[in-house]
C-alpha positions in Angstrom: -49.9 -47.7 -14.1 -46.6 -49.9 -14.2 -44.4 -50.3 -10.8 -42.2 -47.7 -12.3 -44.8 -45.4 -13.1 -46.2 -45.8 -9.3 -42.8 -44.8 -7.9 -42.2 -41.8 -10.0 -45.7 -40.5 -9.2 -45.2 -40.9 -5.8 -43.0 -37.7 -6.2 -46.1 -35.7 -6.4 -48.4 -37.4 -4.1 -48.1 -35.7 -0.5 -47.6 -38.6 1.5 -44.9 -38.3 4.7 -44.3 -41.6 5.1 -40.7 -40.8 3.9 -40.2 -36.9 3.6 -37.7 -34.9 1.8 -37.3 -31.1 1.7 -39.6 -29.0 -0.6 -42.8 -31.3 0.4 -41.5 -34.3 -1.6 -43.2 -37.2 -0.1 -42.6 -41.0 -1.3 -44.6 -44.0 -0.8 -42.4 -47.0 -1.9 -44.4 -50.0 -3.4 -44.3 -53.3 -4.8 -42.1 -56.2 -3.6 -38.3 -56.2 -2.9 -37.5 -56.9 -6.3 -38.0 -52.6 -6.9 -34.4 -52.1 -5.4 -33.4 -50.7 -8.8 -36.5 -48.3 -8.9 -35.6 -46.9 -5.2 -32.3 -46.4 -6.6 -33.5 -44.4 -9.5 -35.5 -42.3 -7.0 -32.9 -41.6 -4.5 -30.9 -39.8 -7.6 -33.9 -38.0 -8.6 -34.5 -36.8 -5.0 -30.6 -35.6 -4.9 -31.2 -33.6 -8.0 -34.6 -31.7 -6.8 -33.0 -31.4 -3.3 -30.4 -28.9 -4.9 -33.0 -27.2 -6.9 -34.8 -26.4 -3.9 -31.7 -25.2 -1.9 -31.4 -23.0 -5.2 -28.1 -24.4 -6.1 -28.5 -23.5 -9.8 -24.5 -23.3 -10.8 -21.2 -24.0 -10.0 -20.2 -20.9 -8.4 -23.2 -21.3 -6.0 -22.4 -25.0 -5.1 -18.7 -23.4 -4.3 -20.2 -20.6 -2.0 -22.1 -23.2 -0.1 -19.1 -25.4 0.5 -16.3 -22.6 0.9 -16.2 -19.8 3.7 -14.3 -16.7 2.1 -12.1 -14.4 4.3 -10.7 -11.0 4.0 -7.6 -9.4 4.9 -3.9 -8.4 2.8 -0.9 -10.7 2.0 2.8 -10.5 2.1 3.8 -10.6 -1.4 6.8 -11.8 -3.7 9.1 -9.5 -4.4 12.2 -9.7 -6.9 15.5 -8.2 -6.8 18.5 -8.8 -9.0 20.0 -11.0 -6.2 16.8 -13.4 -5.9 13.2 -13.2 -3.9 12.0 -12.1 -0.7 8.5 -12.1 0.6 5.7 -14.7 0.5 4.3 -17.2 -2.0 2.6 -20.3 -1.9 5.6 -23.1 -2.9 4.1 -24.5 -6.3 1.8 -23.6 -9.1 -1.1 -25.2 -7.2 -3.2 -24.1 -4.1 -2.3 -25.0 -0.9 -4.8 -27.0 1.8 -3.8 -27.7 5.5 -6.0 -27.9 8.4 -6.3 -24.9 11.0 -3.9 -24.8 13.7 -4.0 -22.3 16.3 -0.5 -21.6 17.6 -0.3 -18.7 20.7 3.5 -19.5 21.3 5.9 -19.5 18.6 8.3 -21.8 20.0 5.4 -24.5 19.8 6.9 -27.9 17.6 4.8 -29.0 14.3 4.5 -32.6 13.4 2.5 -32.1 10.2 1.5 -30.1 7.4 -0.4 -26.7 9.2 -2.0 -23.7 8.3 -0.8 -21.8 11.6 -3.2 -19.1 13.1 -1.4 -16.8 15.5 -1.9 -13.2 17.1 0.3 -10.8 15.5 2.6 -10.5 18.6 3.8 -14.2 17.7 4.5 -13.5 14.3 7.7 -11.5 14.5 9.5 -14.6 16.5 7.7 -17.3 14.4 9.2 -15.6 11.3 12.5 -15.1 12.9 12.4 -18.9 14.1 11.5 -19.9 10.7 14.7 -18.0 9.2 16.7 -19.9 11.8 15.2 -23.2 11.4 14.6 -23.9 7.7 13.2 -27.5 8.5 10.3 -26.2 10.3 9.1 -24.2 6.9 8.3 -27.8 5.8 5.5 -28.2 8.3 3.8 -24.9 7.2 1.3 -24.5 4.6 0.5 -21.1 5.4 0.1 -18.4 8.4 -3.0 -16.6 8.9 -2.5 -13.4 11.4 -5.1 -12.1 13.7 -5.8 -8.3 13.5 -7.5 -7.8 16.4 -4.5 -7.4 18.9 -4.6 -6.5 22.7 -1.9 -4.1 24.5 -0.4 -2.0 21.6 2.9 -1.6 23.0 3.2 -5.7 23.5 2.7 -5.9 19.5 4.8 -3.1 18.4 7.8 -4.3 16.0 9.8 -3.6 12.7 10.5 -6.0 10.0 13.1 -4.1 8.6 16.7 -4.1 9.1 18.4 -2.4 12.2 20.0 -0.3 9.6 17.6 -0.2 6.8 19.1 0.3 3.1 22.6 0.6 4.6 23.9 -0.3 0.9 23.0 3.4 0.4 24.7 5.1 2.8 27.2 7.7 2.3 29.4 5.9 5.0 30.8 2.5 6.0 29.3 1.6 9.7 28.0 -1.5 11.2 25.4 1.1 13.2 21.8 0.3 14.5 19.7 2.9 13.6 16.4 0.7 14.3 16.9 -1.1 17.4 13.8 -3.5 17.2 14.5 -4.2 13.2 14.2 -8.1 12.7 15.2 -7.9 8.9 12.3 -10.2 8.1 11.4 -7.6 5.6 14.1 -8.9 3.4 13.7 -12.8 4.0 12.1 -15.1 1.7 9.0 -17.3 2.7 7.7 -20.2 0.6 4.4 -20.0 2.3 1.8 -17.6 2.1 1.3 -15.3 4.9 -2.1 -13.5 5.2 -3.5 -10.7 7.7 -6.9 -11.3 8.5 -9.3 -8.4 8.7 -11.5 -8.1 12.6 -14.5 -9.7 10.7 -12.5 -12.7 9.1 -10.4 -13.1 12.5 -13.9 -13.7 14.5 -14.7 -16.3 11.7 -11.8 -18.3 11.8 -11.6 -18.3 16.0 -15.3 -19.9 15.5 -13.6 -22.6 13.2 -10.4 -23.0 15.4 -13.0 -23.7 18.2 -15.0 -26.2 16.5 -11.3 -27.9 15.5 -10.1 -27.9 19.2 -13.4 -29.2 20.3 -12.7 -32.3 18.3 -9.3 -32.8 19.2 -8.1 -32.0 16.0 -9.7 -35.0 14.9 -11.1 -35.0 11.2 -13.1 -33.9 9.9 -11.3 -30.6 10.6 -11.6 -27.3 9.1 -9.0 -26.6 6.3 -7.6 -23.5 4.5 -7.4 -23.3 0.7 -4.2 -20.7 -0.3 -4.7 -19.3 -3.3 -1.4 -17.3 -3.8 0.4 -18.5 -6.7 3.0 -15.8 -8.2 3.5 -15.6 -12.0 7.3 -15.9 -11.3 6.9 -19.1 -9.8 4.5 -20.3 -12.3 7.1 -18.9 -15.1 10.2 -20.2 -13.1 11.7 -16.7 -12.9 13.2 -15.8 -9.7 14.9 -12.5 -10.1 14.5 -9.4 -11.5 16.1 -9.1 -14.9 14.5 -13.2 -15.9 11.1 -11.9 -14.7 11.4 -8.5 -16.7 12.3 -10.5 -19.8 9.3 -12.7 -19.2 6.8 -10.5 -18.6 6.0 -11.9 -15.0 6.4 -8.8 -13.1 6.5 -5.1 -13.0 9.2 -2.6 -11.4 8.4 -0.7 -8.2 7.5 2.7 -8.6 5.3 5.7 -9.1 5.2 9.1 -9.5 7.2 12.1 -7.5 5.4 15.3 -7.5 7.2 19.1 -7.5 5.7 22.2 -7.4 7.5 25.6 -7.3 6.6 28.5 -5.0 6.0 30.9 -6.8 5.1 29.5 -9.9 8.3 29.7 -12.3 8.2 32.1 -15.3 8.7 30.1 -18.5 9.0 33.5 -20.6 11.1 35.3 -17.9 13.4 32.5 -16.4 15.4 33.5 -13.3 18.4 32.1 -12.0 17.7 32.3 -8.3 19.0 29.8 -6.2 17.0 26.8 -5.1 15.5 26.0 -1.5 14.5 22.5 -2.0 11.9 21.1 0.6 11.2 17.4 0.4 9.3 14.6 2.1 9.0 10.8 1.3 5.1 9.2 0.3 6.2 5.7 0.7 6.7 3.6 3.3 7.1 -0.4 3.5 5.4 -3.6 5.3 5.3 -6.9 5.4 1.6 -6.8 4.3 1.4 -5.3 0.8 -2.0 -3.4 1.3 -1.5 -2.6 5.1 1.3 0.2 5.0 -0.3 2.8 6.7 3.2 5.0 7.5 1.8 7.1 9.7 5.0 8.2 11.1 7.6 6.9 8.8 7.2 9.1 6.7 3.3 10.5 5.9 4.0 12.5 9.3 6.6 14.4 7.4 5.0 14.8 4.1 2.0 16.2 6.0 4.2 18.8 7.7 5.4 19.9 4.2 2.0 20.2 2.9 0.7 22.2 6.0 3.7 24.5 5.8 3.6 24.8 1.7 -0.4 25.9 2.8 1.0 28.3 5.3 3.5 29.8 2.9 1.3 30.5 0.2 -0.7 32.9 2.6 2.7 35.2 3.0 2.6 38.4 0.9 5.2 39.4 -1.9 6.5 35.6 -1.9 7.2 36.2 -5.8 9.6 38.9 -4.2 11.9 36.3 -2.5 15.5 36.1 -3.3 15.8 32.3 -3.5 13.3 30.1 -5.3 11.2 27.7 -3.3 10.5 23.8 -4.6 8.6 21.4 -3.0 9.4 17.8 -3.6 7.6 15.1 -2.5 9.0 11.7 -3.5 8.2 7.6 -3.6 9.5 4.4 -3.6 12.2 5.6 -1.3 11.6 2.7 1.0 12.7 0.4 -1.8 16.1 2.0 -3.0 15.3 5.8 -3.0 13.8 5.5 -6.1 12.0 8.8 -6.2 15.2 10.8 -5.3 17.4 9.1 -7.2 15.3 9.5 -10.2 14.6 13.0 -9.7 18.2 13.8 -9.6 19.2 11.6 -12.8 16.5 13.3 -14.9 17.5 16.9 -13.6 21.1 16.0 -14.8 19.9 14.9 -17.9 17.6 18.0 -18.6 14.4 16.4 -18.6 11.7 19.1 -19.9 9.4 18.2 -17.0 11.9 19.7 -14.7 12.6 22.8 -17.1 13.6 26.0 -14.7 15.1 23.7 -12.5 19.2 22.5 -12.6 21.4 20.8 -10.2 23.9 24.1 -9.8 20.8 26.2 -8.9 19.9 23.9 -5.5 21.5 25.6 -3.1 19.9 24.0 -0.1 17.9 20.7 0.7 15.9 20.6 4.0 14.1 17.1 4.2 11.3 16.6 6.7 11.5 12.9 8.3 9.5 11.2 10.8 8.2 13.9 12.9 5.1 12.2 14.7 6.7 11.2 17.8 8.3 14.6 18.5 6.2 15.5 21.7 7.2 14.5 24.8 5.7 16.0 28.0 3.8 18.6 25.7 6.9 19.8 23.9 8.2 19.0 21.0 11.6 18.3 20.4 13.1 17.8 16.7 16.8 16.8 15.8 18.3 18.3 12.6 21.0 16.1 11.4 23.8 16.5 8.7 26.8 14.9 6.9 29.5 14.5 9.3 31.8 17.4 9.3 29.8 19.2 6.8 30.8 22.8 7.9 29.6 24.6 4.7 28.2 28.2 5.2 25.1 27.3 3.2 24.5 24.2 5.5 24.9 26.6 8.8 22.2 29.2 7.1 20.1 26.2 7.5 20.5 25.4 10.9 20.2 28.9 11.9 17.0 29.1 10.3 15.8 26.4 12.1 16.8 27.9 15.4 15.5 31.5 14.9 12.3 29.8 13.6 12.3 27.5 16.9 12.6 30.6 18.9 9.7 32.5 17.4 7.6 29.5 18.5 7.9 30.0 21.8 4.9 30.6 24.0 3.0 29.8 20.5 -0.7 29.0 21.4 -1.8 27.4 17.8 1.2 24.6 17.9 3.5 24.8 21.5 6.8 25.4 21.8 9.1 23.3 19.2 12.8 22.9 20.4 15.6 22.4 18.0 18.7 20.3 18.9 21.5 19.0 16.6 22.1 15.2 16.4 24.7 13.8 18.2 28.1 14.0 17.1 28.6 10.2 17.8 26.4 9.5 15.0 28.2 7.9 11.5 26.4 10.6 9.7 22.9 11.4 8.2 20.2 8.5 9.0 18.5 6.6 6.5 16.6 9.4 4.4 16.2 10.7 1.1 19.1 13.1 1.2 21.4 10.2 0.9 20.8 10.6 -2.8 21.9 14.2 -2.6 25.0 13.6 -0.7 26.2 10.3 -2.7 25.8 12.8 -6.1 27.5 15.4 -4.5 29.2 15.6 -1.2 29.5 19.1 -1.0 25.6 19.4 -0.9 24.1 21.8 1.6 21.5 18.8 3.4 19.8 18.8 6.6 17.3 16.4 7.5 14.8 17.1 10.6 13.7 14.0 12.6 12.1 13.3 15.9 14.7 10.7 17.2 18.7 11.5 18.1 20.8 8.3 17.9 18.3 5.8 17.0 14.7 5.5 15.8 12.1 6.7 18.2 9.5 4.8 16.0 9.3 1.2 16.8 6.8 0.6 14.3 9.0 1.2 11.5 8.0 0.0 8.3 5.4 -2.0 10.2 1.6 -2.3 9.4 1.3 -1.3 12.8 2.5 2.2 12.2 -1.0 3.5 12.3 -2.6 6.6 13.3 -2.8 5.7 17.0 1.3 5.6 16.6 1.6 9.8 16.3 0.8 12.9 17.6 -0.9 15.6 15.6 0.5 18.5 17.9 4.0 17.4 16.9 3.3 17.7 12.8 1.8 20.8 13.4 4.5 22.3 15.7 7.1 20.8 12.6 5.1 22.4 10.2 5.1 25.5 11.7 8.8 25.2 12.1 9.3 24.5 8.5 7.3 27.0 7.2 9.1 29.6 9.2 12.5 27.9 8.1 11.9 28.0 4.3 10.2 31.9 4.8 14.0 32.9 6.5 16.1 31.2 3.9 14.1 32.3 0.8 13.9 36.0 1.9 17.2 37.9 2.8 14.7 41.0 3.6 12.7 39.1 6.3 11.6 40.4 9.0 10.4 39.4 12.6 7.0 40.8 12.1 5.9 38.8 9.1 8.0 35.6 10.7 5.6 36.0 13.5 2.6 36.2 11.6 3.2 32.9 9.6 0.7 30.2 11.3 0.0 27.1 10.5 -3.5 26.0 10.1 -4.2 23.4 12.5 -7.5 22.0 11.3 -5.7 21.4 8.3 -3.3 19.4 9.7 -6.2 17.2 11.5 -8.0 16.9 8.1 -4.7 15.4 6.8 -4.3 13.1 8.8 -7.7 11.7 9.0 -7.6 12.0 4.8 -3.9 10.4 4.4 -3.8 8.1 7.4 -6.7 7.4 9.4 -9.4 4.6 7.8 -12.5 7.0 8.9 -13.0 9.2 6.8 -10.0 8.3 5.0 -9.6 9.0 1.1 -13.2 9.8 1.1 -12.7 13.0 3.1 -14.1 16.3 1.9 -10.6 17.6 1.4 -9.7 14.8 -0.7 -12.9 14.3 -2.6 -13.0 18.2 -3.4 -9.4 17.7 -5.4 -9.8 13.9 -6.7 -11.9 11.3 -7.4 -10.3 8.6 -5.1 -10.0 5.1 -5.9 -9.7 3.6 -2.6 -11.8 4.2 0.7 -8.4 4.7 2.9 -4.8 5.3 1.8 -2.4 2.7 1.7 1.5 3.9 1.2 3.3 0.5 -0.5 4.9 2.0 -3.5 3.1 -0.1 -5.7 4.2 -1.2 -9.7 5.0 1.4 -12.3 2.3 1.3 -14.8 2.4 1.8 -18.4 5.4 3.9 -20.2 7.3 6.8 -17.9 6.1 9.9 -18.6 5.4 13.4 -17.2 2.1 13.9 -18.3 0.8 10.4 -17.4 -2.8 8.7 -17.9 -4.4 9.4 -14.1 -5.5 6.1 -13.8 -1.7 4.9 -13.4 -1.0 7.4 -11.0 -1.9 6.3 -7.0 -4.2 8.3 -5.2 -1.6 10.0 -2.7 0.3 11.1 -5.3 -2.7 12.8 -7.6 -3.9 14.4 -4.3 -0.7 15.9 -3.2 -0.1 17.2 -6.8 -3.6 19.0 -6.6 -3.3 20.2 -3.3 0.6 21.8 -3.8 -0.9 23.3 -7.1 -4.0 24.8 -5.4 -1.6 26.5 -2.7 1.2 27.4 -5.0 -0.8 28.5 -7.7 -2.7 31.7 -8.7 -5.7 32.6 -10.9 -5.5 34.6 -13.6 -7.3 37.6 -13.9 -9.2 37.4 -17.3 -12.0 39.0 -19.2 -15.6 37.2 -18.7 -18.8 37.8 -20.1 -21.6 37.9 -17.7 -25.3 38.3 -18.7 -28.0 41.0 -17.3 -31.5 42.0 -18.2 -30.4 44.5 -20.6 -28.2 41.9 -22.5 -24.8 41.3 -22.4 -22.0 43.2 -21.1 -17.9 42.6 -20.6 -16.6 43.0 -17.6 -12.9 42.5 -15.5 -13.5 39.8 -12.8 -10.8 37.6 -10.5 -12.6 34.6 -12.1 -11.1 31.5 -13.4 -11.5 28.9 -16.1 -13.5 26.0 -15.1 -11.7 22.6 -16.6 -12.0 18.9 -17.0 -8.8 18.4 -18.1 -6.6 20.7 -20.1 -7.1 24.7 -19.9 -6.8 27.0 -23.0 -3.7 28.9 -21.8 -0.6 26.8 -21.7 0.7 28.4 -18.7 -2.1 27.4 -16.9 -3.2 23.4 -15.3 -6.4 22.1 -14.4 -6.7 21.9 -10.7 -9.3 20.0 -8.8 -11.3 18.2 -11.5 -13.3 15.4 -10.3 -15.9 12.8 -11.6 -18.4 15.2 -9.7 -17.3 18.5 -10.6 -15.0 20.5 -12.5 -11.7 21.8 -11.8 -10.2 25.5 -12.2 -7.2 26.7 -14.2 -4.4 28.0 -12.5 -1.2 29.5 -13.2 1.3 26.9 -11.4 4.3 24.9 -11.7 3.0 21.6 -10.1 4.3 18.4 -12.4 4.9 14.6 -11.8 8.1 13.0 -12.4 8.1 9.3 -12.9 9.9 7.3 -10.0 11.8 4.1 -11.1 14.9 2.5 -10.6 17.6 4.1 -12.4 18.9 1.1 -13.8 15.8 0.5 -15.8 14.9 1.4 -19.4 11.5 1.6 -20.9 11.6 0.0 -24.6 8.9 -1.0 -27.0 9.3 -4.6 -25.8 8.8 -3.4 -22.0 11.5 -3.2 -19.1 14.8 -3.7 -19.3 17.7 -4.1 -16.9 20.7 -2.0 -17.6 24.2 -2.1 -16.2 25.4 0.0 -13.1 27.3 3.0 -13.8 30.8 3.0 -12.4 30.6 6.4 -11.1 27.6 6.3 -9.2 27.9 4.1 -5.9 24.1 3.9 -5.6 23.7 2.3 -8.9 26.1 -0.6 -8.3 24.4 -1.8 -5.2 20.7 -0.8 -6.6 18.5 -4.1 -6.1 16.3 -3.1 -8.9 13.1 -4.3 -7.2 10.2 -5.7 -8.6 6.6 -7.4 -7.8 5.7 -10.7 -9.4 2.2 -10.7 -11.3 -0.6 -12.9 -9.6 -4.2 -13.7 -10.7 -5.6 -13.5 -7.7 -4.6 -13.6 -3.7 -7.4 -15.5 -1.7 -8.0 -17.6 1.4 -11.1 -19.7 1.6 -12.2 -22.3 4.2 -13.9 -25.7 4.0 -14.6 -29.0 6.1 -12.7 -31.8 4.9 -12.7 -35.6 5.8 -10.1 -37.4 6.7 -8.3 -39.5 3.5 -9.5 -42.6 4.5 -13.1 -41.1 4.4 -12.3 -39.4 1.1 -11.2 -42.8 -0.4 -14.5 -44.3 1.1 -16.6 -41.6 -0.4 -14.9 -41.7 -3.8 -15.6 -45.3 -3.7 -19.3 -45.0 -2.9 -19.2 -42.0 -5.8 -17.8 -44.3 -8.6 -20.0 -47.5 -7.3 -22.9 -45.0 -7.7 -21.7 -43.7 -11.2 -21.3 -47.2 -12.5 -24.5 -48.3 -10.9 -26.5 -45.5 -12.4 -25.2 -46.4 -15.7 -26.4 -50.0 -15.4 -29.7 -48.7 -14.2 -30.4 -46.7 -17.2 -29.3 -49.4 -19.2 -31.5 -51.8 -17.9 -34.5 -49.6 -17.4 -34.3 -48.5 -20.9 -34.3 -52.5 -21.9 -37.3 -52.8 -19.7 -39.2 -50.2 -21.6 -38.3 -51.6 -24.7 -39.4 -54.9 -23.5 -42.4 -53.8 -22.5 -43.3 -51.3 -25.4 -43.1 -54.3 -27.5 -45.4 -56.7 -25.9 -47.5 -53.8 -25.9 
């Protein structure tokens, strides 16, 4: 056996003079002239050790090098004026060492990935806005999720007067005192909210960097948060829609009639419209709980609809009750404005309704923090100097309903008060759309506050389940149910009024399903009506998918809208008494029964809809007028080539200030960590690697020549 053969053969001999992983042993033999052979052995060992560790593919090697983290990102949004939100500065991933910043006033001297507690984020982003030169040292921001004292961390990233441009009055008023306005700012670096688990991992890496006194090698973050609008060079909604680099914000409204509308014998009864919003906003797209603003109002409306569905002879009311859940309100009142636009144009999905028939509008706003010292106090806001009889009827019905709840054991007392006369008008709410459309609209919005927002976490990821009081929502639901009863039935009596009860357990379930993360959307109430796509609800409006239609593919409708549709349909609908065929021992017989037709999508009767069909069980056909209505900017039109921004209407004040919000496409949003050597060390390793590569080439060349030479001699 020649020298090379003895060396290679040494790999299979268990002599532990020099040992390697997997029990590989090497016994060097020969003289000092075997250096080339030793180099070849080392290369073989490197390959063998990789196999022994199980690194059989590039993804596995990457996983061994990088540590992934979970969380949610601040993303890039666009309007016709420009950009807001967060994204990487270029088309490439961003890398920088981790540095813990406990004080937002500290100075930075080099490109850094800032890790900070949530309470410091507010001041830090404000500092970035006021000191643009600071941003050049920020590669990205990682925000810890494990906060300490709840009261010390709450802040609102929205403006002090949210969406002031849509108000039916001009005033420099402060509705949201904690508001910083960072939600409307543009940050040219990624911002990422970590999960509690990832926060713990990052803290360990930070501790390692601090132990090294921030000297290399250091743990580095790599942000892959490149927006498609950045790649395409489109920086506003008009250009990005043209280049297919974004989609408009939007979703689906839901409306339902109580009782169901009779298509064969339509009536012209005046309409009492009860409405609430389904969406909220947050700096972090997928962390938008919106518990108080606006989900508390939505839950109160759903619980009130449930209570009214049990009132006998509701079909004898002199007024038609309509429940409307709108989405996109946090981004230009998309849902309410689209509802009014389609109502005026005679959209078939709104057949049976008309603007002239809407007699009164009652909006349920933020009501989750109304309880103070065991008593709920709610304020009704109306258009300034509005003195119409229809508006006064709403106020009187609210006051009578509040009086009827005095001493109620199931929800407690509810006090109703008028909002301050010093207010410039109605606070930010959906009824602004109605007032702008028709200034004589009889509209009232019910809120937990008088002069300024009571919710310090307005449009914040901190507006979670701990920020609301379930009793406050239940009390509001009872007030709404009794108020709508008084408005809808001119023959209302006190006995029936006192009998209208809200199911407090239902309120608890709705809070647990639509706001809390446990049980979240996997609760029995939700899974009994839909198959959720997420473990817990997120109330960011999202982007509009597909072509606008009143019969959308359910895959294009978010979980909240699908649940609300099925919930309202199940409460406002009735089951048809139909002929069914039963089987007994004697054979078949016909019988009349209060049964229902099972369904998966459609029903055999045109006036019925399929309610509660899921992937696990069939639904049932019910006679109900519950429909979807697309919600997106009225300044957008969908054509065969995609979305297009159209000119603002001169007679529509809201159209002229509409930002037309869109969200950029993005391939992936992620953060991962790795250990990085200094630049000089990297350059040295590159040099060594290059030398080894060249050396390997010559080694193979020389070895091949040596084999040929020996073979010729043989």
